[in-house]
C-alpha positions in Angstrom: -4.0 1.6 -24.3 -1.4 2.7 -22.2 1.9 0.8 -21.2 2.1 1.1 -17.6 5.3 0.3 -15.2 3.9 -1.1 -11.6 7.0 -0.9 -9.0 4.6 -2.3 -6.0 5.7 -5.6 -3.7 4.5 -9.3 -5.2 2.1 -10.8 -4.3 -0.1 -7.7 -3.8 0.9 -6.3 -7.4 -0.5 -9.3 -9.3 -4.5 -8.2 -8.7 -3.8 -4.6 -9.8 -2.2 -5.8 -12.8 -5.0 -7.8 -13.6 -7.4 -5.5 -13.4 -5.6 -2.9 -15.3 -5.0 -5.5 -17.9 -8.7 -5.7 -17.8 -9.2 -2.0 -18.6 -7.1 -2.6 -21.6 -3.7 -1.5 -20.6 0.0 -3.4 -21.2 1.3 -4.1 -17.8 4.5 -4.8 -16.4 5.3 -5.7 -12.8 8.6 -4.3 -12.1 8.3 -4.8 -8.3 11.9 -5.8 -6.7 10.2 -6.8 -3.3 8.1 -9.3 -2.0 6.0 -9.6 1.2 5.8 -12.4 2.9 3.9 -13.7 6.0 6.0 -14.1 9.4 6.7 -17.5 10.8 4.9 -16.1 14.1 1.8 -14.7 12.6 -1.3 -15.7 14.5 -4.1 -17.5 12.8 -6.5 -15.6 11.3 -9.5 -16.8 13.5 -7.3 -16.8 16.5 -6.6 -13.0 15.5 -9.9 -11.8 15.1 -10.8 -13.5 18.7 -8.3 -11.5 20.0 -9.5 -8.7 18.6 -12.8 -9.0 19.8 -11.7 -9.7 23.4 -8.7 -7.3 23.9 -9.1 -3.9 21.3 -11.6 -1.0 20.7 -9.8 0.0 17.5 -7.3 -2.1 14.8 -5.4 0.1 12.7 -4.0 -1.9 9.3 -1.3 0.3 7.7 -1.6 -1.0 4.4 -3.3 -3.1 1.8 -0.7 -5.4 2.2 -1.4 -5.5 6.2 -5.3 -6.5 5.5 -4.4 -9.3 3.2 -2.1 -11.0 5.5 -4.9 -10.5 8.4 -7.9 -11.5 6.7 -7.3 -13.8 3.4 -6.8 -16.9 5.0 -9.9 -16.2 7.3 -11.6 -19.3 5.8 -13.9 -20.6 9.1 -17.6 -20.6 8.3 -19.4 -18.3 10.5 -16.2 -15.9 11.4 -17.1 -12.2 10.9 -15.3 -8.8 12.0 -16.5 -8.2 15.4 -19.1 -5.3 15.2 -17.9 -3.6 18.6 -14.2 -3.0 17.3 -13.8 -0.2 15.0 -11.2 -0.1 11.8 -8.8 2.5 11.2 -6.8 2.9 7.9 -4.3 5.0 6.3 -5.3 5.4 2.6 -8.2 4.5 0.1 -6.4 1.4 -1.0 -7.0 0.2 2.2 -10.9 1.1 2.6 -10.9 -0.7 -0.8 -8.9 -3.8 0.5 -11.4 -3.9 3.5 -14.8 -3.4 1.5 -13.8 -6.5 -0.7 -13.3 -8.1 2.3 -16.8 -7.3 3.7 -15.4 -5.0 6.1 -17.7 -1.7 5.7 -19.7 1.1 7.3 -22.5 0.6 8.3 -21.9 -2.9 9.6 -18.4 -1.9 10.6 -17.0 1.6 12.4 -14.3 2.8 9.7 -12.0 5.7 10.0 -9.9 7.4 6.9 -8.6 10.4 6.7 -10.8 12.7 4.6 -8.2 14.4 2.3 -4.8 14.0 0.7 -1.8 13.1 1.7 -2.7 9.9 3.6 -0.4 9.0 6.1 -0.3 8.8 10.2 -0.4 12.3 10.9 -3.5 12.5 8.8 -5.1 9.4 10.7 -3.9 11.3 14.2 -5.6 14.2 13.3 -8.8 12.0 12.8 -11.3 11.2 15.5 -11.1 9.4 17.7 -7.3 9.4 17.7 -7.0 12.9 18.0 -8.0 12.4 21.3 -7.7 8.5 22.3 -7.7 8.5 26.1 -8.7 5.3 27.0 -8.8 3.5 24.0 -7.2 -0.2 23.4 -5.5 0.2 20.2 -4.1 -2.7 18.1 -2.1 -1.5 15.2 -1.4 -4.3 12.2 1.5 -3.7 10.3 4.6 -5.0 8.1 8.3 -5.1 8.7 10.0 -1.6 9.1 7.9 1.5 8.7 7.8 5.1 10.9 6.2 3.9 14.6 6.8 7.3 15.7 3.2 8.2 15.7 2.6 5.1 17.6 4.4 7.0 20.5 1.9 9.6 19.7 -1.1 7.7 20.4 0.3 6.4 24.4 1.3 10.1 25.3 -2.4 11.1 24.6 -3.5 8.2 26.5 -4.4 5.1 24.2 -2.9 1.9 25.0 -1.3 0.8 22.1 -0.1 -3.1 20.9 1.5 -3.6 17.5 1.3 -6.9 15.6 4.1 -7.4 12.9 2.3 -10.2 10.2 4.8 -9.8 7.4 8.4 -8.6 6.4 9.6 -7.3 2.9 12.6 -9.4 1.5 14.5 -8.3 -2.1 13.3 -10.2 -5.1 14.8 -10.3 -8.7 12.6 -8.3 -10.9 10.9 -10.7 -13.6 13.9 -11.1 -16.1 10.6 -11.2 -19.2 9.5 -8.0 -17.8 13.0 -6.1 -17.7 13.1 -7.6 -21.3 10.2 -6.0 -22.2 10.8 -2.6 -20.3 14.3 -2.8 -22.3 12.6 -3.1 -25.8 9.8 -0.3 -25.2 12.8 1.8 -24.0 14.6 0.9 -27.5 11.3 2.2 -29.3 11.4 5.3 -27.2 7.7 4.3 -26.4 5.3 6.1 -24.0 5.1 4.8 -20.9 3.7 5.2 -17.3 5.6 4.4 -13.9 3.8 4.2 -11.2 5.5 4.4 -7.3 3.2 4.0 -4.2 6.9 3.8 -1.6 9.7 5.7 -1.6 12.1 2.6 -1.6 10.1 1.4 -5.0 11.9 4.8 -7.1 15.3 3.6 -5.5 14.8 0.2 -6.4 13.5 1.0 -10.0 16.4 3.9 -10.4 19.3 1.6 -9.7 17.7 -1.2 -12.2 17.4 1.3 -15.0 20.7 2.9 -14.2 22.3 -0.7 -14.5 20.5 -1.2 -18.1 21.1 2.1 -19.3 17.7 2.8 -19.3 17.4 6.1 -16.7 17.6 9.1 -19.2 14.7 7.4 -21.1 12.6 6.3 -17.9 13.0 10.1 -16.5 11.2 11.4 -19.4 8.1 9.6 -18.9 5.4 10.7 -16.6 5.5 9.1 -13.3 2.5 8.8 -10.5 3.1 9.1 -7.3 0.9 8.3 -4.0 2.6 10.8 -1.5 4.7 14.1 -1.4 7.4 12.4 0.0 7.7 9.6 -2.8 7.3 12.5 -5.2 10.2 14.4 -3.8 11.9 11.5 -4.1 11.2 11.1 -7.6 12.6 14.9 -8.9 15.4 14.3 -6.8 16.1 11.2 -8.5 15.7 12.8 -12.2 11.9 12.2 -13.1 10.5 15.5 -14.7 7.0 15.0 -15.2 5.6 13.5 -11.8 1.8 13.7 -10.5 0.6 13.7 -7.5 -2.8 11.0 -7.2 -4.3 9.6 -4.6 -3.5 5.8 -3.7 -6.5 3.2 -4.7 -7.1 1.4 -7.2 -9.6 4.0 -9.1 -7.3 7.0 -8.4 -4.7 4.9 -10.2 -6.3 3.9 -13.1 -7.7 7.8 -13.6 -4.0 9.1 -13.1 -2.9 6.3 -15.9 -5.4 7.4 -18.3 -5.0 10.4 -18.0 -1.3 10.7 -18.1 
C-alpha cells in the first residue's frame, strides 16, 4: 500500500482515486481547481453532427475535453463518424476515448509515438506535419497554449476551436488537508502526482501555508512532462521522476516510487 496525493482537478480526478484505491493505495485528492462545462457549450449530439458535417480531424487536448464532449452522449444510435479522425496528445486521452468506444480500427487515431506528449509532438505526427487542406477542430478548455493552432494554419489547415470547459479555483477538501497534516506529523512516506505546472504551484502554496513544504519536498513526486518536472525542482522537490501520462503509467510510477 502506498500513500498518494493527487492534484488533478475535480471531477476528473475521482475516477483515478477510485482505481488507485482498488489497487490498495490510500489516496488523497488535493486538487485546488475544478472543471466546469461552459454555458454555451453545444449539446453532445449536436456536436457530433457538426463534426460529421464539417471536419476531417478532431483534436482533443485532454481527457477533460473528451469527458465534456462525450460523457452526456446518451442519444441511442449516436456514434463517432467514421469519416472523421481523432487526435490526442497523450496516452491518458487515448484511454479516455477507448473507454467510450472510440478506438482503432473503427476510428483513425493519431497519438504521438513517445514522450514528451505535447503539442509539438502532435505537430510532428502525420497528418499534422503536412495538413494542407485538412479541416481540423480543436476541442479544449479555457487557457492553455494556442500557438500550435497558428502553426497548423500556416501549414495550410483550416482550424476551428471549440472551448467546452473552464477551470476555476476551488478550496481543497478540509478532510484531505487534515489527513495530509497527519501524514506529515507521522513523517510518512507519500508519493505526490502532478499533471500540470499550475497544480505544482497551487500545492506549493498550500504546503507552505501549513508548514508542510519541507516534509513534502523530501517525498517522491511524479511529473508527466519535463516542464512540470522543472517547476517541481524550482519549488524544492528533490526526488522527481518523469512518467508517461495515463492511468497505467501513473500506477506503475507510484508503485515503483
